[in-house]
N, C-alpha and C positions, 0 to 999 in steps of 0.2 A: 665845669672845668675839673671838678674833682673826679668825676666819672673817667675823664680823659687821662688824669694822673694815675688812676687805678689801672687802667689798660696799659699804660707804659710800664708800670711796676710788673705787671704780669708778664709783659713781653721781655723784660730783662731778667726774669728768673732763669737760673741755670737748671739743667735737667735734675741735679742733685736737690736743689732747693724746692723744685716742683714735687719731686718724690717725697721729700720730708714734709712739706706742706700737706699733701694728700694723706701721708701716713699719719700725721697728727690727727686729722679729721677721722680717719679709721679708728684710731686709738680712742678718741673722745667718745665716738659712738659704739665702740667695741664691735666694729663690722668686720668680722672674719672673712666674709666673702669678698668684700672690697679690697681688703688687705692682700688676700691671695692673688686677686686679679691685678692689683697694683704691682706686686712683686714679679709675677709671671710676665707681665707686659713690659717690664723694665728691660731696656736694652743692655744695661750693665748692672747685673744683680750683686755686685760687690757692695757690701754694707759696712757702714760704720757701726761700732759697738752700740751706739745710742739707737740706730735704726733696727739692728738685730734685737735688742732688748724690747723695743716698742712692738715688733712683730711677735716676739714670743709672749709678751704681755697679753696681747690681743688673743693669741692661742689659748693661754692659760685661763683666760676670762671666758672664752667660748667652751672650755672643757666641761663646765658645769651644766651646759645645755645639752640635752640628749640628742637634739637635732644637728648640732654642730660638733659634738664630741669627737667623732671619728675624724672628721676633717681637721679639727684642731690638733689631734695627735699626730696625724700623718704629716701635716704641713709643719708643725712645730719641730718634729724630729728631722724632717727634711732640711729645714733651716739650720738646725744644730749640727747635723752631720756635714752639710755642704759648707758652712762657714767656720767650723771648728779648726780647720787647718790654716785659715787665714791668719794674718798677723794681728789678730784681735785678742787682747788680754781680757778673757772672760772674767767677769766679776760676780759678786753674790747674786745680783738680780738676774744675771743670765742663767746661772745654775738653779736658782730658785724657781724660775719660770719652767724650766725644763723638768725639774723635779716634780712640780705640779702636774706636768703632763705625764709623768711616770708613776702617778700616784696608784695606778692599778698594779704596778709591780713594785712592791715595797723594797725588795733588794736593790733594784736600780735606783729608786729614789733615794735610798740611804747611801749608796755609793756616790751619787751626785752630791749629796750633802757633805759627805766626808771629803770629796774633791775640793770643796770650797776651802776647808782647812789647809789641805795640802798646797793650795795655791797661795797660801799666806794672806788670805782675805778673811777678814772678820765675818764670821757667820752670824746669822740672826735666827731667831727661833723659827721664823717662817720657812727657813731652809730645811729644817728637819721635820716640820709639820706633815708633809705628804707621806713620808715614810712612817711616822708615828701613827697617823690615822689609818694607814693601810694595815699595819701590824696589829693594832688594837681592833680594828674592824674584823680582822681574820681570827681573832682570838689567840694571836701569837705573842703572848705575854713576854716570853723570854727575848724575843726580837725587839719588842717595844722597850724593855729595860735596857737593852743594848743601846738603843737610840738615846734614851735618858742618860746613860753613862757618858756618851759621846758629848751630849749637851752639856753635862756637868763638867767634863774635862775642858771644855772650851771656856769655862769660868766666866769672868765678868765681861767677856766680849759679847755674850748672848744678851740681847736687849730686853728680855723679859724672863721671869721664873716659869717654872713648868708645873703649875698647880694641878693639871689633869692627872698627873702621875702620883700625886699624894693622896688621892681619895681611895 
């Protein structure tokens, strides 16, 4: 009987709840390919902020894998561009995920981090980390210190100190 109840629950799911359930599975397994397939096969790709953030999270996690890096960048920026004009109030998590994808371009990552503050959203250190890592890796100390100044200007809103800059 419990098997029959499970079938009834699955039959009653709306397309939106089916999308969310499958997206949750993709997020748990960090399966970029399945997330892309899910999004592209959706008849209505309008997303909630939570769904957009989940997809961007999957992309930012796949960014560290050289086999999925390019797909993660392309799909993540496609999502961000396609859904930026919708009535979604982007939050720190949205912009941080995109900043992680932009880590190869420190200026763009830094601009995204600064936009968090412009939107009156409390930034977190993780928001500035992609730009900082890019500038430090490129030996651009002046730009890295500019990031540090922005972090310091955010004051107590930042959730952690920046010990890497003190060494």
